[in-house]
C-alpha positions, 0 to 999 in steps of 0.5 A: 910456789906462787906464780909471779909471771905470765906468758904473752897470753896472760897464762901464769908461769910458775917461776919467780925469775923474770929472766927465766919467764922472758927467755921461755917466751922467746924460746916458745915463739922461736919453737912455734915459728921453727926459727933457729935459736929456740934451744938456746933461749930455753936453755937460758930459761932453765939455767935461770930457774932449774925448777921451771917445769914448762921450760923443760917441757918446751925443751923436750918438745923441741928435742922431739922435733929434732929427733932427740927422743932419748933427751926428750924423754929425760927432759919431760920426766924431769918436768913431770917431777917438778910440775907436781911439786910446783905447778898450776893445774894448767901446767900439770895438764900441759906437761902430761899432754907432752909426756904422752906425745913423747911416749908415742901414745898418739891417740891419747895425746890427741884426746888430751890435747883437745880436752886441754885446749877446750879449757885453756885455748890460749895455751898455744904449744898444746893447741898446736899439737893437733894442727899441721901436716904432721900433727896429731890430727893428720896422723890420727888415721882420720879421713876428715882430718883437714876439716877437723883442723878447721873446726878446731881453729874456728872453735877457738878463734874468738880467743885470739887477736886479729893480728896474732901471727901464730893463730893466723898461721895455723888458721890459714893453713887449715883453711887452705888445706880444706879447700878455702884457698882465698881465705887461707891465702889472706891469713897466711900472707898476713901471718908472714907480714907480722913475723917474717922469720916464721917458717910455719907461715912461709910453709903454710903460704907455700901450701896455700899457693900450691892448692890455688894453682898459683905456681908463679907466686909460689916460686917468687915466695920461695926464691925471696924468702928461703935465702933468709932461712938458715940452711940448718933450719928444720924445714929448709930442705922441705921448702926447697922441695916445694920450689923443686915441685914448682920448677917441675910444674913449669917444665924447668927440669934442670932448675928442679934438679938443681934445687933438689941436689943443693938442698933436698938430696940426702947429701945436702938435707938437714931435715929430720928422717920423715921429711928426708924420706918423704921429700926425696922419695916423692920428688924422684917418683914424680920426676919419673911419673912426668916422663923424665929420666931419673938417674939411678944414683939418686934413687940409690942414695935415697935408699941408702939414706932411708936404710934403718929408718921406719923399720916397724910399719905403722906410721902410714905416711912413712910406710907409703914413702918407704914403699915408693923407695922400695918399688922404685929400686926393685926391692920387692922383698922389703916392700912385701915385708912391709905389706905383711907387717901392715896387714898384721897390724890391720888384723890386730886393730893397731893400724889407725889408718886402716886398709888403705895403707897396705893397698897403697903399697901394693898399688905402687909395686904394681906401677913399678912392675908396669901393671898399670891396669892393676895399679889403677884398679887398686888406687881408684877406690882409695881416692877418698881414703888417701887422706888417712895417711896424713901429711898435706894435700901437696904431699899426698898428690903423688898418689893421685898423680900415680893413678893418673899416669897409670890410667894414661899408660894403660890406655884408659883415656876416658877415665884419665880425662874425667880425672883431669877435668876434676883436678883442673876444676879443683886446682888449675895446673899447667901439667894437667892442662897439657895432659888434657890437651894431649888427650883431646888432640 
């Protein structure tokens, strides 16, 4: 069937239904801004044209984000059947990339997504797959994934208008994560101005402000924007987690705990498994690192919430945060089993992030055992490789914080001072200034 409609990037859509095309575009924009309502819009597109393969593919992508893996597999399989019968070359490639992603074939999905973007750079649902903290590049095991995201955005920048809210979001995010915080802030602020209900822009700006060391601006952004975002939204708890980290940075421990208990803790969180595990584990670990008592019931609730999740080692970001939970709760058996599984995958060549992952897990156990010298010996050589686990700079900072505190508690003040000087040069931090001043006194 010939295409009668296009999306907002002038890419042909194989549907003869104007209503299906319009609802598809609305649904994709909501999906890519992570604002609630995408599922309903895409379902309306499918109801208007049950043979509209791209609408089914977008629905499958959203189901994967929402951790409905079985439904995603069914939807993408149906999309594949339909696109072969009624779809353009671009649409067939689009569906194939998503099929590989949903099947867990991450390395091939990344390769295919990059090739697809070279041919159809304005197909933003596919161009977006390698981008972001949990994107295919971040979870590729590459140490240079921050630079790779910038390179991808810059390569295709000419294809997007200066006021494209989606592209501004991810270009600004990528630049900020790669150290270009001034330019990153300008772009993400503009993206949020253009589309206020753009969770990814608010999230990206929060990260850029973190990397800038501007905790006051981050606090104002979160306090002013988060109430507009429905509590059940995918990243609501994660952006609240950023707010809790800002409160910790400013020494407002009660404020940090209040935000944590209201929005981040397992009983309150509406996040998916990966954010729920990582946000809870890293917040509680940092609370202890910074010298504050962590109520045992908070760790117990986090461990209970994580029970049964990420049991098979191999997703490095999850492995490290599961190790945080095991180390903090004294579950040595679970941690050692995870390390053994990671080392087995390392031996058979299926651990994309490499040896940094089991070594990080061992370092966390050493810290929990108060073997601060041993922890520091493991962590110091890994600093340039920590990026291999994926996630963002703000998320991975918990590892460098652990190294710093291990050095301080181990009496290695000269090495701690050098690390603090480097950190303060890279990112101004009230806490680091206090630590540096205490070393100098």
